[in-house]
N, C-alpha and C positions, 0 to 999 in steps of 0.2 A: 504699519500703513505703508511704506514704502513702497515694497513691492504690492500691494492694492493698486496702490496709483499709476505706477509702472507699468501694469497690465490694461491700462487706458490707452485708446487711440490718441494720436500726437500728441503724446507727454512723451519726452525726450529725457528727461532726468528727475529727479525728487532726490532732495532734501528734507530731512525730518530731524527735529531737533526738539531736546526738550527744554522747555523754560522753566525754572524754579520759582515757585514753588508747586503751581500747578495748572500750567500749561502746554501746550504742544506747537511748534513753528514748523508749517510746510513751506517749502520752497518749489513750485512746480516750473521746468525750463518745457516750452513745447517742442515738438517736433517742429522743422521749418524745412520742409518742402522743396528738393532742387527737381527731381523730377520725375516720372509716370515709371512707373515697372507694374509691368501686366495691366490687369483690367481693375482692381481694386488696392495697388500698393502705390508710394512713394518711398521715393529714396531722398536722404536727410544730407545735409553738407557730406558729414563722411562715407557716405556710399552704403550707411545701412537701412535695409528693409522695414518699414511699416506697414500694417494695414489696414484700411479704413473704407467703410461700407460707406462713409455718407459722402452723395452727390458734391463735387466740388467744381468751383467756374475756374478754377485756375487754369491760367495759359501754360502749360508745363512742357518740353520736351519726353518724349518717349523714348528711353532705355532698356533694352532686349538683350537678352544672351543667356546662356548658359546658367543654371542655377549654382549659385556660388560668385558669378564674376561683380558681382554689384559694386562692390568697394574699387574693383578695377575699372570697370567701364566709367564709376563717380569719379576718379581720376584723370581719364582720358578725355572726357567731356569738360573738366573743369579747365585743360589744356589747348582741347580744338574750341570752346567756345570761345573765350579774349580773344586769341587773334584774327578770327571771322567776325567777331564783333566789329572790330576796329574797322573792318575794308565793307560793314554794313549787310553783313551775312547773319544766318541762325541756324541753329541746328533744330529740328525738328524732331526726328529721331537717331537714336545713335545705337546701329547691333553689333554686335559680335557673335560669330559664328561659331560651332562647337570646336574646331581647329585654329581659334586664336582672332579671324581675320575679323578687321573692322570697315565698317563703310559708314557712311552719316547721311541721311537725307537733309536737306537741309529746305528752309520755309519757302524757297522760291523753285523748288520741287528738282532743284539740281542734285547732283550725289557726288561724295567724293567718297571714292574707292583707296581704304590705306593698305590693307591686307594684316599681316603681322609682322610685327617686329620694327624698332626704330619709327615710332608715329610722330616723335617729337621732328624729327629730318625730314621725316614725310609732308610734315605740315609747312615746314622752312621751304621746300620746294615747292610746294602747294601757292605758298604766299610769292615765291617770286614771279613764278607762272602769272599768276592772278594780276600783278600788278604789272608787269611785264605786256603781257599779250590779254587778257581776258576783260579787263575790268572793264572796258567799253561795250564786252559783248556777254554779259553776264548772262542776259534773259537768254541767248541762244544757246547757250551750255547745256547738255542734257548731264553728263557724267566728267569728272577729271579721277582717271584709274593711275594711283600714285605707286602700286606692288612694283614699279620699273627699277633699277638699281640707280640709274641717274636720268630719271625722264619720267614723261609724264602722256598719257593718250588722252584727248579730249575726246567728249564723243559729242554732236550737235543736233541739237533739236530737229526735225526737218522741218521742211520748207512748207509742206503745209499744216502742220501743228501749229507752226507762226500764227502762220493766216491766221489760223481756228481762232488764235486768243485774240488776235486784234479784230 
C-alpha cells in the first residue's frame, strides 16, 4: 500500500500502520513545492524532484541545472532568497551551468552572476554593494557580476531602454 501511494504525484511520505483487529491507518504527507524544475517538475524543500502533469497556477521560481544538481540548487536558492527578500528583491530563475557557475535572474529583470565557489561570501558582498551604492537606483541595474575576488561589476540598463519602460 505504501509503495503504491508513494508513486502518486504530490505525495511526499506515506506511513501505513495496521490497527488491530481489522483496520489499516494511512497517513499521507503531501509534497510542498518550493520551485519549478523543467517543464513538469517541481522541487520540494529538500531539493527532491517530483513530476506532475497537473497544470498549476503556482507562482514559483524556476531552478535549472545539470541532472543531479537539484539538491545543491535548492540549498543555493534558500541561501540567496532570504537576504534578497529582506531588501525587497526576489529570485525568478536560478541557473547553474555544467561547470558549476551560478546566476540568478531577479523578478525585476536584473541578474546576479555568482560564478562558482564561495556563494555565501559573494552574496554578502552583493548586500554591501546594494546597501551602499545600488539601493536608490535598483531599477537601473541590468546585472551585477560577483565573480571578482574583491569587488563587483555593475552593468546598467541603457538609457533608451529606461525611457521605453517609462
